[in-house]
KEKOL-277806 format. One record per residue: residue in one letter; residue number from 1; z, y, x of N, C-alpha, C in turn. Coordinates in steps of 0.1 Angstrom, whole numbers, padded with zeros to 4 digits, m for minus. Layout:
 resn resi  n.pz  n.py  n.px ca.pz ca.py ca.px  c.pz  c.py  c.px
    a  NUM     Z     Y     X     Z     Y     X     Z     Y     X
...
REM end
This chain:
 resn resi  n.pz  n.py  n.px ca.pz ca.py ca.px  c.pz  c.py  c.px
    m    1  1076  0959  0661  1069  0964  0673  1070  0954  0685
    n    2  1079  0945  0684  1081  0936  0696  1069  0928  0699
    d    3  1061  0924  0688  1049  0916  0691  1039  0924  0698
    l    4  1037  0937  0694  1028  0946  0701  1032  0948  0715
    l    5  1045  0950  0718  1050  0952  0731  1047  0940  0740
    a    6  1049  0928  0735  1047  0915  0742  1032  0914  0746
    a    7  1024  0917  0736  1009  0915  0738  1004  0925  0748
    a    8  1009  0938  0747  1004  0948  0756  1009  0946  0770
    s    9  1022  0941  0772  1027  0938  0785  1020  0927  0792
    l   10  1016  0916  0784  1009  0905  0790  0995  0910  0794
    a   11  0989  0918  0786  0975  0924  0790  0976  0932  0803
    r   12  0987  0940  0803  0989  0949  0815  0990  0941  0828
    s   13  0997  0929  0827  0999  0921  0839  0985  0916  0844
    r   14  0975  0916  0836  0962  0911  0840  0952  0923  0843
    a   15  0957  0935  0843  0948  0947  0845  0941  0946  0859
    w   16  0929  0951  0859  0921  0952  0872  0921  0967  0876
    a   17  0930  0971  0884  0931  0985  0888  0933  0987  0903
    p   18  0923  0981  0911  0925  0982  0926  0923  0996  0932
    y   19  0917  1005  0924  0914  1018  0930  0925  1028  0927
    s   20  0930  1028  0915  0941  1038  0911  0955  1032  0913
    g   21  0956  1018  0912  0969  1012  0913  0977  1014  0900
    f   22  0970  1019  0889  0977  1023  0877  0973  1013  0866
    a   23  0981  1003  0863  0978  0993  0853  0982  0997  0839
    v   24  0974  0995  0829  0977  0998  0816  0973  0987  0806
    g   25  0982  0984  0797  0979  0974  0786  0980  0981  0773
    a   26  0972  0977  0763  0972  0983  0750  0971  0971  0740
    a   27  0979  0973  0729  0978  0963  0718  0976  0970  0705
    l   28  0968  0964  0696  0964  0970  0683  0968  0960  0672
    r   29  0974  0965  0661  0977  0957  0650  0966  0960  0639
    a   30  0959  0949  0636  0948  0950  0625  0954  0951  0611
    a   31  0946  0955  0602  0951  0955  0588  0956  0942  0583
    s   32  0950  0931  0589  0954  0917  0584  0968  0913  0591
    g   33  0973  0921  0600  0985  0917  0607  0982  0911  0621
    r   34  0969  0907  0623  0966  0902  0636  0968  0912  0647
    v   35  0973  0907  0659  0975  0916  0671  0965  0912  0682
    v   36  0958  0922  0687  0948  0920  0698  0952  0929  0709
    a   37  0949  0926  0721  0953  0934  0733  0942  0935  0743
    g   38  0943  0945  0752  0933  0947  0762  0940  0954  0774
    c   39  0934  0953  0786  0939  0960  0798  0928  0969  0804
    n   40  0931  0978  0813  0921  0986  0819  0914  0978  0830
    v   41  0901  0980  0831  0893  0973  0841  0885  0984  0848
    e   42  0889  0986  0861  0883  0997  0869  0870  0992  0876
    n   43  0862  1002  0880  0849  0999  0887  0847  1009  0897
    v   44  0843  1004  0909  0840  1014  0920  0830  1024  0916
    a   45  0821  1021  0907  0811  1030  0902  0817  1039  0891
    y   46  0828  1046  0894  0834  1055  0885  0823  1064  0879
    p   47  0823  1067  0866  0833  1063  0856  0829  1051  0847
    l   48  0824  1041  0853  0820  1029  0845  0831  1019  0842
    g   49  0843  1023  0845  0855  1014  0842  0857  1014  0827
    q   50  0867  1007  0823  0870  1005  0808  0885  1007  0807
    c   51  0889  1017  0797  0903  1019  0794  0908  1007  0786
    a   52  0922  1006  0787  0928  0995  0780  0926  0995  0765
    e   53  0926  1007  0759  0924  1009  0745  0910  1004  0741
    a   54  0900  1008  0749  0886  1004  0746  0884  0989  0747
    t   55  0891  0983  0757  0890  0968  0758  0896  0962  0746
    a   56  0908  0967  0741  0914  0961  0730  0906  0963  0717
    l   57  0899  0974  0716  0890  0976  0704  0879  0966  0704
    g   58  0873  0963  0716  0863  0953  0717  0868  0939  0712
    a   59  0881  0936  0716  0886  0923  0711  0889  0924  0696
    l   60  0892  0935  0691  0895  0937  0677  0882  0934  0669
    v   61  0871  0940  0673  0858  0938  0666  0853  0924  0667
    t   62  0855  0918  0680  0850  0905  0682  0858  0895  0673
    a   63  0870  0898  0670  0878  0889  0661  0875  0891  0646
    g   64  0866  0900  0643  0862  0902  0629  0870  0912  0622
    e   65  0878  0920  0629  0886  0930  0622  0879  0944  0623
    q   66  0883  0953  0614  0877  0966  0613  0886  0977  0612
    r   67  0899  0974  0610  0909  0985  0607  0921  0983  0616
    v   68  0926  0994  0622  0938  0994  0631  0949  1002  0623
    v   69  0961  0995  0623  0972  1002  0615  0983  1005  0625
    e   70  0983  1001  0637  0994  1005  0647  0989  1003  0661
    v   71  0993  1011  0670  0988  1011  0684  1000  1012  0693
    l   72  1000  1004  0704  1010  1005  0714  1004  1004  0728
    v   73  1008  1013  0737  1003  1014  0751  1014  1012  0760
    v   74  1013  1003  0770  1023  1002  0781  1017  1006  0794
    a   75  1024  1015  0801  1020  1020  0814  1032  1027  0821
    e   76  1031  1029  0833  1042  1036  0841  1044  1049  0835
    g   77  1057  1054  0835  1060  1067  0831  1074  1071  0837
    p   78  1080  1082  0834  1074  1093  0826  1064  1101  0835
    p   79  1056  1110  0829  1055  1112  0814  1048  1101  0807
    p   80  1048  1101  0794  1042  1090  0786  1026  1090  0789
    c   81  1021  1078  0790  1006  1077  0793  0999  1075  0779
    t   82  0996  1086  0773  0990  1086  0760  0975  1082  0761
    p   83  0968  1077  0751  0954  1074  0752  0946  1087  0756
    c   84  0936  1085  0765  0928  1096  0769  0920  1102  0757
    g   85  0913  1113  0759  0906  1119  0748  0895  1110  0743
    g   86  0888  1103  0752  0877  1094  0747  0883  1083  0739
    c   87  0894  1077  0743  0900  1066  0735  0906  1070  0722
    r   88  0911  1082  0721  0915  1087  0708  0904  1088  0699
    q   89  0892  1092  0703  0881  1093  0695  0876  1079  0691
    r   90  0877  1069  0700  0873  1056  0697  0883  1050  0686
    l   91  0896  1052  0688  0905  1047  0678  0903  1053  0665
    a   92  0899  1066  0665  0897  1073  0652  0886  1067  0643
    e   93  0877  1059  0650  0866  1051  0643  0872  1040  0634
    f   94  0884  1035  0638  0890  1023  0632  0904  1026  0626
    a   95  0909  1038  0627  0923  1041  0622  0923  1054  0615
    e   96  0934  1056  0607  0936  1068  0600  0945  1078  0608
    p   97  0945  1091  0605  0953  1100  0613  0968  1097  0613
    a   98  0972  1090  0602  0987  1087  0601  0990  1074  0609
    t   99  0981  1068  0615  0983  1055  0622  0994  1058  0634
    p  100  1005  1050  0634  1015  1052  0645  1009  1048  0658
    v  101  1012  1056  0668  1009  1054  0682  1021  1054  0691
    h  102  1025  1043  0697  1037  1042  0706  1032  1041  0720
    v  103  1040  1047  0729  1038  1046  0744  1051  1041  0750
    a  104  1050  1029  0757  1062  1023  0762  1061  1022  0778
    a  105  1072  1021  0784  1073  1019  0798  1073  1004  0801
    p  106  1070  0999  0813  1070  0985  0816  1083  0978  0813
    d  107  1094  0985  0813  1107  0978  0809  1109  0977  0794
    g  108  1099  0981  0786  1100  0980  0772  1106  0992  0765
    s  109  1111  1002  0772  1116  1014  0766  1105  1022  0760
    v  110  1106  1027  0748  1096  1035  0741  1098  1050  0746
    l  111  1087  1055  0752  1087  1069  0757  1082  1079  0747
    l  112  1074  1074  0737  1069  1084  0728  1064  1076  0715
    s  113  1067  1081  0704  1061  1076  0691  1056  1088  0684
    t  114  1043  1087  0681  1036  1098  0674  1025  1092  0665
    t  115  1016  1100  0660  1005  1095  0652  0992  1098  0659
    l  116  0981  1091  0655  0968  1094  0660  0964  1108  0656
    g  117  0967  1113  0644  0964  1126  0640  0970  1137  0649
    e  118  0982  1134  0654  0989  1144  0662  0982  1145  0676
    l  119  0977  1133  0681  0971  1133  0694  0957  1138  0694
    l  120  0949  1136  0683  0935  1140  0682  0932  1154  0686
    p  121  0939  1164  0681  0935  1178  0685  0935  1181  0700
    l  122  0942  1173  0708  0942  1175  0722  0931  1167  0729
    a  123  0923  1159  0722  0914  1150  0729  0905  1156  0738
    f  124  0898  1167  0735  0888  1173  0744  0892  1187  0748
    r  125  0904  1190  0750  0909  1203  0754  0902  1206  0768
    s  126  0898  1219  0769  0892  1223  0782  0901  1220  0794
    g  127  0895  1214  0804  0902  1211  0816  0911  1199  0815
    s  128  0911  1191  0804  0920  1180  0803  0918  1169  0813
    h  129  0907  1168  0819  0904  1158  0829  0912  1160  0842
    s  130  0913  1173  0846  0919  1175  0859  0933  1182  0859
    v  131  0935  1191  0850  0947  1199  0851  0960  1191  0848
    p  132  0961  1183  0837  0973  1177  0834  0979  1168  0845
    g  133  0970  1161  0852  0975  1153  0863  0981  1161  0874
    r  134  0974  1172  0877  0979  1181  0888  0992  1187  0883
    a  135  0992  1192  0870  1004  1198  0865  1016  1189  0865
    a  136  1014  1176  0861  1024  1166  0861  1029  1163  0875
    a  137  1021  1163  0885  1025  1160  0898  1034  1172  0903
    v  138  1030  1184  0900  1038  1196  0903  1052  1195  0898
    e  139  1053  1191  0885  1066  1190  0879  1074  1179  0886
    v  140  1068  1168  0890  1076  1158  0897  1081  1163  0910
    v  141  1073  1170  0918  1077  1175  0930  1088  1186  0929
    r  142  1087  1195  0919  1097  1205  0917  1110  1200  0912
    a  143  1109  1189  0905  1122  1182  0901  1129  1176  0912
    r  144  1122  1171  0922  1128  1165  0934  1133  1176  0944
    a  145  1127  1187  0944  1130  1198  0954  1131  1211  0947
    p  146  1141  1213  0938  1141  1226  0930  1142  1238  0940
    g  147  1134  1248  0937  1134  1260  0944  1127  1260  0957
    f  148  1122  1249  0962  1115  1248  0975  1101  1253  0973
    l  149  1097  1263  0981  1083  1268  0981  1077  1267  0994
    p  150  1068  1258  0996  1061  1256  1009  1051  1267  1011
    v  151  1049  1271  1024  1039  1282  1027  1027  1275  1033
    i  152  1028  1265  1040  1017  1258  1047  1017  1244  1043
    g  153  1005  1239  1040  1003  1224  1038  0997  1218  1050
    l  154  1002  1205  1053  0997  1197  1064  0991  1184  1058
    v  155  0979  1181  1062  0973  1168  1058  0970  1160  1071
    l  156  0977  1149  1072  0976  1141  1085  0971  1127  1082
    g  157  0962  1123  1091  0956  1110  1090  0960  1099  1099
    s  158  0951  1091  1104  0954  1079  1112  0962  1082  1124
    g  159  0973  1075  1125  0981  1075  1137  0990  1087  1140
    l  160  0990  1096  1130  0997  1109  1132  1011  1110  1126
    g  161  1017  1099  1123  1030  1099  1116  1041  1106  1124
    s  162  1040  1106  1137  1050  1112  1145  1051  1127  1143
    v  163  1040  1133  1139  1040  1148  1135  1050  1150  1124
    v  164  1049  1141  1114  1058  1143  1102  1072  1142  1106
    e  165  1075  1134  1116  1089  1132  1120  1096  1144  1125
    r  166  1088  1154  1129  1093  1167  1134  1097  1176  1122
    v  167  1093  1173  1110  1096  1181  1098  1109  1177  1093
    a  168  1118  1187  1094  1132  1185  1088  1131  1183  1073
    p  169  1134  1172  1068  1131  1169  1054  1141  1176  1044
    v  170  1135  1180  1033  1142  1185  1021  1141  1174  1011
    a  171  1129  1168  1010  1126  1157  1000  1114  1149  1005
    d  172  1115  1136  1003  1103  1127  1005  1099  1120  0992
    l  173  1086  1120  0989  1081  1114  0977  1070  1104  0981
    d  174  1070  1092  0976  1059  1083  0977  1048  1088  0968
    m  175  1036  1088  0973  1024  1093  0965  1023  1086  0952
    r  176  1028  1073  0951  1027  1066  0938  1036  1073  0927
    e  177  1045  1082  0931  1053  1089  0922  1045  1101  0916
    l  178  1033  1104  0921  1026  1116  0917  1015  1113  0908
    p  179  1016  1116  0895  1005  1113  0885  0992  1118  0889
    g  180  0982  1110  0888  0968  1114  0891  0964  1114  0905
    f  181  0973  1110  0914  0971  1111  0928  0963  1099  0933
    p  182  0952  1101  0941  0946  1089  0947  0954  1084  0959
    l  183  0955  1071  0960  0964  1065  0970  0956  1060  0982
    p  184  0961  1064  0994  0954  1058  1006  0957  1044  1008
    a  185  0948  1036  1013  0950  1022  1014  0946  1017  1028
    v  186  0944  1026  1038  0940  1022  1051  0951  1022  1060
    e  187  0951  1012  1070  0962  1011  1080  0963  1024  1087
    g  188  0976  1029  1089  0978  1041  1096  0980  1053  1086
    h  189  0978  1051  1073  0980  1061  1063  0991  1057  1054
    r  190  1003  1063  1056  1015  1058  1049  1015  1061  1034
    g  191  1010  1073  1030  1011  1076  1016  1024  1083  1012
    r  192  1028  1093  1019  1040  1100  1016  1038  1115  1016
    l  193  1046  1122  1007  1046  1136  1007  1060  1140  1012
    r  194  1061  1147  1024  1074  1152  1028  1074  1167  1027
    l  195  1085  1172  1020  1088  1186  1019  1099  1189  1029
    g  196  1097  1200  1036  1107  1203  1046  1104  1215  1054
    e  197  1110  1217  1066  1107  1228  1075  1103  1223  1089
    l  198  1093  1230  1094  1088  1228  1108  1088  1242  1114
    a  199  1096  1243  1125  1097  1256  1132  1102  1267  1123
    g  200  1110  1263  1113  1116  1273  1104  1107  1277  1092
    i  201  1095  1271  1092  1085  1274  1081  1085  1263  1071
    p  202  1087  1266  1058  1086  1256  1047  1072  1250  1046
    v  203  1071  1237  1047  1058  1230  1047  1058  1219  1037
    a  204  1046  1215  1032  1044  1203  1024  1035  1195  1032
    c  205  1039  1183  1036  1032  1175  1046  1027  1162  1039
    l  206  1014  1160  1038  1009  1148  1032  1006  1138  1044
    q  207  1014  1127  1044  1012  1117  1055  1003  1106  1050
    g  208  0991  1106  1053  0981  1097  1048  0972  1104  1038
    r  209  0960  1099  1038  0950  1106  1029  0940  1095  1023
    p  210  0935  1097  1011  0925  1088  1006  0911  1091  1012
    h  211  0902  1082  1011  0889  1084  1017  0878  1080  1006
    l  212  0867  1086  1007  0856  1083  0998  0852  1068  0999
    y  213  0852  1063  1011  0848  1049  1013  0857  1039  1007
    e  214  0869  1043  1003  0878  1034  0996  0874  1032  0981
    g  215  0864  1040  0976  0860  1039  0963  0866  1049  0953
    h  216  0873  1059  0958  0878  1069  0950  0867  1078  0945
    p  217  0868  1082  0932  0858  1092  0927  0859  1105  0935
    p  218  0848  1111  0939  0849  1123  0947  0859  1134  0942
    a  219  0859  1136  0929  0867  1147  0923  0882  1144  0926
    q  220  0886  1131  0927  0900  1127  0929  0905  1132  0943
    l  221  0896  1133  0953  0900  1138  0966  0904  1152  0966
    a  222  0901  1160  0955  0906  1173  0955  0920  1175  0950
    q  223  0926  1164  0944  0939  1166  0938  0950  1169  0948
    p  224  0950  1162  0960  0961  1166  0969  0961  1180  0974
    l  225  0948  1186  0976  0947  1200  0980  0951  1209  0969
    r  226  0948  1206  0956  0952  1214  0945  0967  1214  0943
    l  227  0973  1202  0946  0987  1202  0944  0994  1211  0955
    l  228  0989  1211  0967  0995  1220  0977  0994  1234  0973
    r  229  0982  1238  0967  0980  1252  0963  0990  1255  0951
    a  230  0991  1246  0942  1000  1248  0930  1014  1249  0934
    l  231  1018  1242  0945  1032  1243  0949  1035  1256  0956
    g  232  1025  1264  0960  1027  1277  0966  1021  1279  0980
    c  233  1015  1268  0986  1008  1269  0999  0997  1279  0998
    s  234  0995  1287  1009  0984  1297  1009  0974  1292  1020
    r  235  0978  1283  1028  0969  1278  1039  0972  1263  1041
    v  236  0962  1256  1047  0964  1242  1049  0958  1238  1063
    i  237  0965  1229  1070  0961  1224  1083  0956  1210  1080
    l  238  0944  1207  1083  0938  1194  1081  0936  1188  1095
    a  239  0943  1177  1098  0942  1170  1111  0938  1156  1109
    s  240  0927  1152  1116  0922  1139  1114  0917  1133  1127
    a  241  0916  1120  1128  0910  1113  1139  0895  1115  1138
    v  242  0889  1117  1149  0874  1119  1150  0868  1112  1162
    g  243  0855  1109  1161  0848  1104  1173  0841  1116  1179
    s  244  0840  1115  1192  0834  1126  1200  0819  1123  1204
    l  245  0811  1133  1202  0797  1132  1206  0794  1138  1219
    r  246  0805  1143  1226  0804  1150  1239  0812  1142  1249
    p  247  0806  1138  1260  0813  1130  1270  0825  1138  1276
    d  248  0824  1152  1276  0835  1160  1281  0847  1161  1272
    l  249  0846  1156  1260  0857  1155  1250  0861  1141  1248
    g  250  0868  1135  1257  0872  1121  1256  0884  1119  1247
    p  251  0888  1106  1246  0900  1103  1237  0912  1111  1241
    g  252  0919  1116  1231  0931  1124  1234  0928  1139  1233
    s  253  0916  1143  1233  0912  1157  1232  0916  1163  1218
    l  254  0921  1175  1218  0923  1182  1206  0912  1193  1204
    v  255  0905  1193  1192  0894  1201  1190  0895  1209  1177
    l  256  0894  1222  1178  0893  1230  1166  0880  1228  1159
    v  257  0880  1226  1146  0867  1225  1138  0863  1239  1134
    a  258  0851  1243  1139  0845  1256  1136  0836  1256  1124
    d  259  0830  1244  1121  0820  1243  1110  0818  1228  1108
    h  260  0810  1225  1097  0807  1211  1095  0793  1209  1090
    l  261  0789  1196  1091  0777  1191  1084  0782  1180  1075
    n  262  0778  1181  1062  0782  1171  1052  0772  1160  1050
    f  263  0775  1148  1056  0767  1137  1054  0773  1126  1045
    h  264  0783  1130  1037  0790  1121  1028  0781  1117  1016
    g  265  0771  1126  1013  0762  1123  1002  0768  1127  0989
    t  266  0779  1134  0989  0785  1138  0976  0795  1150  0980
    n  267  0802  1154  0970  0810  1166  0971  0822  1165  0961
    p  268  0834  1169  0965  0845  1168  0955  0845  1177  0943
    l  269  0835  1186  0943  0834  1196  0932  0823  1191  0922
    v  270  0817  1180  0924  0807  1175  0915  0814  1171  0902
    g  271  0808  1176  0891  0814  1174  0878  0818  1187  0871
    p  272  0824  1186  0860  0828  1199  0853  0837  1207  0861
    n  273  0835  1220  0861  0844  1229  0869  0854  1236  0860
    d  274  0866  1237  0865  0877  1244  0859  0879  1257  0865
    e  275  0875  1268  0858  0876  1282  0864  0890  1286  0867
    r  276  0900  1279  0862  0914  1282  0865  0917  1278  0879
    i  277  0910  1268  0884  0912  1264  0898  0904  1271  0908
    g  278  0891  1273  0905  0882  1279  0914  0868  1281  0908
    p  279  0859  1289  0915  0846  1292  0910  0837  1280  0910
    r  280  0826  1281  0901  0817  1270  0900  0809  1269  0914
    f  281  0805  1280  0920  0797  1280  0932  0804  1287  0944
    p  282  0814  1281  0950  0821  1287  0961  0812  1287  0973
    h  283  0813  1298  0981  0806  1298  0994  0815  1292  1005
    l  284  0808  1287  1015  0815  1280  1026  0814  1288  1039
    v  285  0810  1301  1039  0809  1309  1051  0824  1310  1056
    d  286  0826  1308  1069  0839  1309  1075  0849  1300  1068
    l  287  0844  1288  1064  0853  1279  1057  0865  1275  1066
    y  288  0863  1273  1079  0874  1270  1088  0878  1284  1094
    d  289  0889  1289  1088  0893  1303  1090  0893  1308  1104
    p  290  0885  1319  1107  0884  1324  1121  0897  1329  1126
    t  291  0905  1336  1117  0918  1342  1121  0928  1331  1125
    l  292  0929  1320  1117  0938  1309  1120  0934  1302  1133
    r  293  0921  1301  1135  0916  1294  1147  0919  1303  1159
    a  294  0918  1316  1158  0921  1325  1169  0936  1324  1173
    v  295  0945  1323  1163  0959  1321  1165  0962  1308  1173
    l  296  0956  1297  1169  0959  1285  1175  0953  1284  1189
    r  297  0942  1290  1191  0936  1291  1205  0945  1299  1214
    r  298  0951  1310  1209  0960  1319  1217  0972  1311  1221
    v  299  0978  1304  1211  0991  1297  1214  0988  1285  1223
    a  300  0977  1279  1222  0973  1267  1230  0972  1272  1245
    e  301  0965  1284  1247  0963  1289  1260  0976  1293  1267
    a  302  0985  1299  1259  0998  1303  1264  1006  1291  1268
    r  303  1004  1279  1262  1012  1267  1265  1005  1259  1275
    g  304  0992  1262  1279  0985  1254  1288  0979  1241  1282
    t  305  0978  1241  1268  0973  1230  1261  0957  1231  1259
    a  306  0950  1222  1264  0935  1222  1263  0931  1221  1248
    l  307  0923  1230  1244  0919  1231  1230  0904  1235  1229
    a  308  0895  1225  1226  0881  1228  1225  0878  1232  1211
    e  309  0865  1235  1209  0860  1239  1195  0847  1232  1193
    g  310  0844  1228  1181  0831  1222  1178  0828  1220  1163
    v  311  0816  1215  1161  0811  1212  1147  0814  1198  1144
    l  312  0819  1196  1131  0822  1182  1127  0811  1177  1117
    a  313  0806  1165  1120  0798  1158  1110  0806  1149  1101
    g  314  0806  1152  1088  0813  1143  1079  0805  1131  1075
    w  315  0811  1119  1078  0804  1106  1076  0811  1098  1066
    l  316  0803  1092  1057  0809  1084  1046  0818  1072  1051
    g  317  0812  1064  1060  0819  1052  1065  0818  1041  1054
    p  318  0826  1031  1055  0836  1028  1065  0831  1023  1078
    c  319  0819  1019  1079  0814  1015  1092  0812  1026  1101
    f  320  0814  1024  1114  0811  1034  1124  0796  1036  1125
    e  321  0792  1047  1131  0778  1051  1131  0770  1043  1142
    t  322  0757  1042  1140  0749  1035  1150  0746  1045  1161
    p  323  0742  1040  1173  0738  1049  1184  0726  1058  1179
    a  324  0717  1053  1171  0706  1062  1167  0711  1073  1158
    e  325  0721  1070  1149  0727  1080  1141  0734  1091  1149
    i  326  0741  1086  1159  0748  1096  1168  0738  1105  1175
    r  327  0727  1099  1180  0717  1108  1186  0712  1118  1176
    m  328  0710  1114  1164  0705  1123  1153  0715  1135  1151
    l  329  0728  1131  1150  0739  1141  1148  0740  1151  1160
    r  330  0738  1146  1172  0738  1155  1183  0727  1165  1183
    l  331  0715  1160  1179  0703  1169  1178  0705  1180  1167
    l  332  0713  1176  1157  0716  1186  1146  0727  1195  1149
    g  333  0733  1193  1160  0744  1203  1164  0758  1199  1163
    a  334  0760  1186  1160  0774  1181  1158  0780  1178  1171
    d  335  0794  1180  1172  0802  1177  1184  0811  1165  1181
    l  336  0815  1164  1168  0824  1154  1164  0819  1147  1151
    v  337  0825  1135  1148  0821  1129  1136  0834  1122  1130
    g  338  0836  1124  1117  0848  1119  1111  0845  1115  1096
    m  339  0855  1108  1090  0853  1103  1076  0862  1109  1066
    s  340  0869  1120  1069  0879  1125  1059  0879  1140  1057
    m  341  0878  1148  1067  0881  1162  1066  0872  1170  1057
    v  342  0859  1167  1057  0849  1176  1051  0852  1177  1036
    p  343  0854  1167  1028  0857  1168  1013  0870  1176  1011
    e  344  0880  1174  1020  0892  1181  1018  0891  1196  1020
    a  345  0883  1200  1031  0881  1214  1034  0873  1221  1022
    i  346  0864  1214  1016  0856  1220  1005  0866  1222  0993
    a  347  0874  1212  0990  0883  1213  0979  0893  1224  0981
    a  348  0898  1225  0994  0907  1236  0997  0902  1250  0995
    r  349  0889  1252  1000  0883  1265  0998  0882  1268  0983
    h  350  0878  1258  0975  0875  1260  0961  0888  1265  0954
    c  351  0900  1260  0958  0912  1264  0951  0919  1275  0958
    g  352  0913  1281  0968  0919  1293  0974  0927  1291  0986
    l  353  0927  1280  0992  0935  1277  1004  0927  1281  1017
    r  354  0933  1288  1026  0927  1290  1039  0928  1277  1048
    v  355  0918  1274  1055  0917  1261  1062  0917  1262  1077
    l  356  0925  1254  1083  0925  1252  1098  0923  1237  1100
    g  357  0912  1234  1106  0908  1220  1109  0910  1216  1123
    i  358  0917  1205  1126  0919  1200  1140  0915  1186  1141
    g  359  0905  1183  1150  0901  1169  1152  0908  1163  1164
    i  360  0914  1151  1163  0920  1144  1174  0910  1133  1178
    v  361  0904  1135  1190  0894  1126  1194  0901  1112  1198
    t  362  0896  1102  1191  0902  1089  1194  0892  1079  1201
    n  363  0879  1083  1201  0869  1075  1208  0857  1083  1210
    l  364  0849  1078  1220  0835  1083  1222  0827  1076  1212
    a  365  0817  1083  1206  0809  1077  1195  0800  1066  1201
    a  366  0794  1059  1192  0786  1047  1195  0774  1052  1205
    g  367  0773  1044  1215  0762  1046  1225  0767  1055  1237
    l  368  0779  1061  1236  0784  1070  1246  0795  1063  1254
    a  369  0800  1051  1250  0811  1044  1257  0806  1030  1260
    a  370  0814  1023  1269  0810  1010  1273  0813  1000  1263
    t  371  0822  1003  1253  0826  0993  1243  0824  1000  1229
    p  372  0822  0992  1219  0820  0998  1205  0833  1003  1200
    p  373  0833  1014  1192  0845  1019  1186  0851  1010  1176
    g  374  0865  1011  1174  0872  1002  1165  0884  1010  1159
    h  375  0889  1005  1148  0901  1011  1141  0914  1010  1150
    a  376  0915  0999  1157  0927  0998  1165  0928  1008  1176
    e  377  0916  1011  1182  0915  1022  1192  0918  1035  1186
    t  378  0913  1037  1173  0916  1050  1166  0931  1052  1165
    l  379  0938  1042  1160  0953  1043  1158  0960  1046  1171
    a  380  0956  1038  1181  0964  1039  1194  0962  1053  1200
    n  381  0949  1058  1201  0947  1071  1207  0952  1082  1199
    a  382  0952  1081  1186  0957  1092  1177  0972  1093  1180
    a  383  0979  1081  1180  0993  1081  1182  0997  1087  1196
    a  384  0989  1084  1206  0991  1090  1219  0990  1105  1220
    a  385  0981  1111  1212  0979  1125  1211  0988  1132  1201
    a  386  0994  1125  1193  1002  1131  1182  1013  1140  1187
    g  387  1020  1136  1198  1030  1144  1203  1026  1158  1208
    r  388  1014  1158  1214  1009  1171  1219  1005  1180  1207
    l  389  0999  1173  1197  0995  1181  1185  1008  1186  1178
    a  390  1018  1178  1177  1030  1183  1170  1037  1194  1177
    a  391  1037  1194  1191  1043  1205  1198  1035  1217  1197
    l  392  1021  1216  1196  1013  1228  1195  1015  1234  1181
    l  393  1015  1226  1171  1017  1231  1157  1031  1237  1156
    e  394  1041  1231  1162  1054  1237  1161  1055  1251  1167
    a  395  1048  1252  1178  1048  1265  1185  1040  1276  1177
    a  396  1029  1271  1170  1020  1281  1164  1024  1284  1149
    l  397  1031  1275  1143  1033  1276  1129  1039  1290  1124
    p  398  1049  1295  1131  1054  1308  1126  1043  1319  1126
    e  399  1035  1320  1136  1024  1329  1136  1013  1326  1126
    l  400  1010  1313  1124  1000  1310  1114  1005  1313  1100
    a  401  1018  1313  1098  1024  1316  1085  1023  1331  1082
    r  402  1024  1339  1093  1025  1354  1092  1011  1360  1091
    c  403  1001  1355  1098  0989  1362  1100  0982  1365  1086
    s  404  0976  1377  1085  0970  1381  1073  0955  1376  1073
REM end
């Protein structure tokens, strides 16, 4: 098996996985004894990427071979990264059910040895695309924080790291530890899950978020919200940096999101639906929960914290909008524009989470300010407002957790 392991490891070192960060190498032994290998090759036009096993099969056929007698896959674990359903079917074209299939970790340790026949019955199990990744992530989290049951989820974006620092930690996990999780890659998005307490309320706080403009498949953006729901959260607070379309809401303003306009051109629910997670056709009436909004308004008024309310236009990005686009959005009724919250809110509603959306104004939109907007301005102004947001959430969280 050492020759297979060496070939698969070398192939894995050459994997092209800029979007998932999950490199895989596969090696196949042909009936002649020849060993061929392949790596995964991702593509921003998901799902046009190529699995490592499929790449190796292409090399096998190109070499003039037609039979596979042994398979080895190298990828991060645990759990073992077995060939996906599609690759099992591909392998079945060239191998017998008794063909050995090994899965190894990058250090060479074998995590699983089985046969193709044992894997095949699971190849196209209902829900296999989305549920195992989420279930595996839940298992990782529960292993790190046994018995911890968060009530409220927090999703925090650009420049809002100081909010997380108010959460008394029970456990911190790097998002790379969570199977199936899309990883944020934008400055200001750390990529950490903190479990802990804020104002005595158990919370699960995602520091950093992925964006559609990074090339993630839309369905992947639902995974963080589904994890929060699976861990026990019943409601989620989405906080993100936004641009303002109203001169009276300048940088530093906190704004409750009452509704949205989706200009992303896609939706995280596109694709097969898993009824165990949510309905095929969820409605979005009162998506941004009126009761939770009323609680936060009441707490903000009692504290003397200015809190406006408005409609958010979801924009794909990554470029900022043109002045003409901003004029269009204002005519359509938008008060804010942002690149992250809308897909998250849709995914949250689908899996049964109540949603509270808060926009932190970091800039006036194009055409409304003397200078063009930029990401440095976004980070600086979000960080400046983060303290006020944290104090408001800390004061409101007990009531938000209690309200029916």
